[in-house]
Structures are given as C-alpha cells and as structure tokens.
N, C-alpha and C positions, 0 to 999 in steps of 0.2 A: 510067655508062650502064647497065651490067649490073644494078647494084643497083636503079636506078629501074625497070628492066624487071621484076625479080623482085617488087618491091613492087606494081607494077601487076597482075601475075598473081595475087598473093595477095589483093589487094583485089577483083579480078574473081571469084575463087573464093568469097570470103566473101559477096559480094553475091548471087551466084547460089544459094549454099547457103541463105542467109537467105530468099530469095524462095521456093525450093523448100519449105523448112520451113513457111513461112507458108501456102502453097497446100495442103500436106499436112495441116496442122492444120485448115484450113477444110473440107477434104474429110471429115476425121474428125468434125467438128462436124455436117456434113450427115448423115452416117451416124447419128450419135447422135439427131439430131432426127427422122430417119426411124423409128427404133425407138420414140421417144416417141409419134409420131403413130400408130403401129401397135400401141400398147400393148393396146388392147381386142381386137385380133385375136389377139394372142399369149396374153393373159390375159383371157378373157371375164369372169371374176369379179374381176379386178384383183388376185388373190392370186398373188404371184410368189415366195413362200417356197420356197426350195430348188428353184426351177423353172428353173435354168439350162438344163436339157435342152429346155425349150420354146423358148428363144431359139435354141439350136443347130438344132432342127428347123425353125424358121421360116426361118433363114438358108439352110440346105442345100436347102430347097425353092424358093428364089428362083433366078432365072437370073443368077447372079453370076459374075464372073471370079474366079480364084484370089485375086488381091490384094484384091479387094473383100470376099470371104468372110473372109479372114484379118483384115482391119481391123475388120469388123463384130464378129467374135468377141472382140475386145479390149475391147468396150464393155459386157460384162456379167460378173458373177461366177458361175463354174460352181457354187460352193457355195451361195451365198445367193440368187441370182437378181436381185441388185441391179444397177442400171446403174452403169457406171464412166465418169467424166468423160474425154473425149478427151485423150490425151497423158499419162495416168498411167503411171508407171514400174512394171514388173512385179517380182515377187520371183523370185529364182533358187532353184529347189527341186529335189528329186529325187523320182521316183515309180518304183515297181517296174514293169518290163515284164511284160505279161500272161502271156506264154508262158514266159519264162526266169526271171522274178523278179529279174533283174538291175536295178540302179538306173540310171535314165535321168534325166539332168539337163536342165533347160530353164527357160524363163520362164513364169510364171503371172501373168495379169492378174486381180486380185481387188479386192474392195471394202475389206476390212480384214484386218489381219494374222492373226487367228485362222483365217481361211479357208485360208491357206497351210498351217497346222498340220494342219487336218482333212483337207485334200486329200492331203498326204504320207502320212497314216496310213491312209486309207480308200479310196484309188482306185488303179487300175492305168492303164497307158498302152499303146496299140497303134498302130503305124503302118499306115495303110490307104491305098488309092488311091480317088480319087473324080473323076468327070468334071465339070469346071466348064465355064463358057461358053467359056473359052480352052484347053480340053484337060484331059487326065488329069493330076492332081497327087497327091503324097503329103501326108498330114496326120497329125498325132499326136493321136489322140482319147483323152480321159480317160474312164474307165469305172468304174461301180459295178455290183454285182450287182443282179439283179432284186429290187426291194423290195416287190413287190405282195402277196406272201404273208405279210408281217410282221404279227404280232399287235400290235406296238407302233408301227405306221406312224403317224408324227406327225400329230396332228389339225390342226396349223397348216398342213399342206400339202394341196392339192387332189389327192387320189388319182386322180381322173378324168383329170387331166392326163397321167398316166403309164400307168395300168393299165386293162385289160379283165379284170375279175375277178382271177385269179391271174397273169395274163400281162401282159407289157409290150405296150402298144397302139402298134403301128408306124404307125398313122395320126396319132398325137399326138406321138410321140418317135422318135428315131433309135437303132437298136440295132446292135450289133456282137457277134457270137458269143453272142447271147442276153443281152448286158449293156447297160446304159443309158449312152448317151453324154451326158455333162454339159457338155463343153466341149473346149478345145484346150490342148495344151502347145506352146509356141513355142521355136524354135531348139534342138530336142532333140539330145542326143548321149549316148553312153555316158559315165557318170560316171568321171572320173579321181580319184585320191586327193586331188589339190589341190582339185577341185570339192567333194568331200564335206567337206573341212576348211573350205572357204569357207562352206558352208551351215551347218555345225555351230557355227562361231564367229561367225556373223552375229547381230546383236542380236535380230532378229525370228525367223528360221528356226532359230536355235540357242537363245538364252536364253529368249525369250518362249514359244516352242513347248514347250520343256522344262517351263516353268511350267504352261502350259495342259494339257499331256498328263498332269500329275499330279493334275488336278482330277477327282474322281469324277463320273460322268455325271449323277447326280441333283443335283449342286451346280453344274452348268455354267450360267453365265449370261453368257458372253463371246461376242460376235458372234451367230451363229445358235444359240448354246447347244447343246442336245442334238438339235435338229431334224435337221440334216444327218447327224449321227452315227447316229441311229436309222435313217435311211434307208439309209446306206451300209455300216454295220458287218456 
C-alpha cells in the first residue's frame, strides 16, 4: 500500500510539474511575441546591431513585475541585439565585478557562442537595486564603457540609439555609474575554483573562446565579428 501511495505522489508531482512547465513556456512565448510586435518602437530603423541596450531600456521603462522583467531579458542577446527563442539554455560564464575586479559567475542568455566570449572579455557586472511593480529588487547588470567618443564607433550600429554627441543618452539607454547597461547576468555568485574550472574546460567557454580570442580584430568574422568589440573595448 505504501509503495502504491508513493507512486501516486510521484505521478502527481510529475503531472503538475509538466503542466507548470507548459504554462511557463507559453508565457515566455507571449513575451517573445510582444517584443516582436514592438520591434519598430524599440528599433525605429530596424537596426538591432549590438543594440541589446535598447531592449533593456525598453523593458525597464515598462510597468513590469520583477519576474516579468527577468523573463523578458532572457529573450535578447546583450552583445548582438538578436532575439533569443523562448526556453533556450544559457551559458555559464564569469565576468569581472565593476568595483573589485573579482570574477562573478552566472548565466548568460545569448544568441550564439561567440557572444559569450566577447562578453567575458569586454564587460563588467554590478549589482543594483531597482523598483519594480512588485517592489524593490536586486539585479546584476552587464556594463560597457561609454562608446560615444570612439573614433572607430562601428558604422553598422546606429549611434543615435546610444549617444547624444559624446555622452550616453539617458532618454534612449539605461546607464549605471556613467556606463552603458547592455543586459543582465542571471544567478550570479562569487566564482569558486570549481566554477572557473568548469568554465575553462567547457567546449564553448573554454575551447571555442580560446580559439576566438586568438583571432586578430581585423580578421574577425565570427558572430558579430568586430562590431561589439569596437564598441566595448
């Protein structure tokens, strides 16, 4: 009798978990479609190259709950500006903390593997507080330096999306400490030795990133190529 009862409980848990997962995926698909439908508001000229910051600004200006905001920010790549299909698995990476330069590990939602490599090399992370519809919560924002004064600002990117002359345009993008917010790092924590080893031995964040990082900038033709690097370096 006890065995039958345990089996019943396990089946009940499985059924409810499956139902929740299906509802959760449908909700993510709704968020995705919402971004597609508002594409022209986010990108008036349809140019999303390296424009993850535009997605972030659009989302943080909406009246969203913390959970909604976090789910929406999983649906675009902070490096390329490409949309990401709902339910995609993130890469486990490390990024330097802005103030201490210590490595912070976490999950990155990206469109393709080279974006993880570029982000680890050229961004910082900082934990900030923000007031959402359901209260004040902490989020880990990914940052790059102000690119507006760069002489080699990539021509493939709409500079007006980010800049007002030499300054970041706070009406168009979200800034922290004078730096440009490009997206979020998820499930962040201080990196332990085992975390670093996991990242360095991973086929993508270890082997492939080492290969990409050895390519001279002028020969870069993987993913966004040199576009994001020129903005972020």
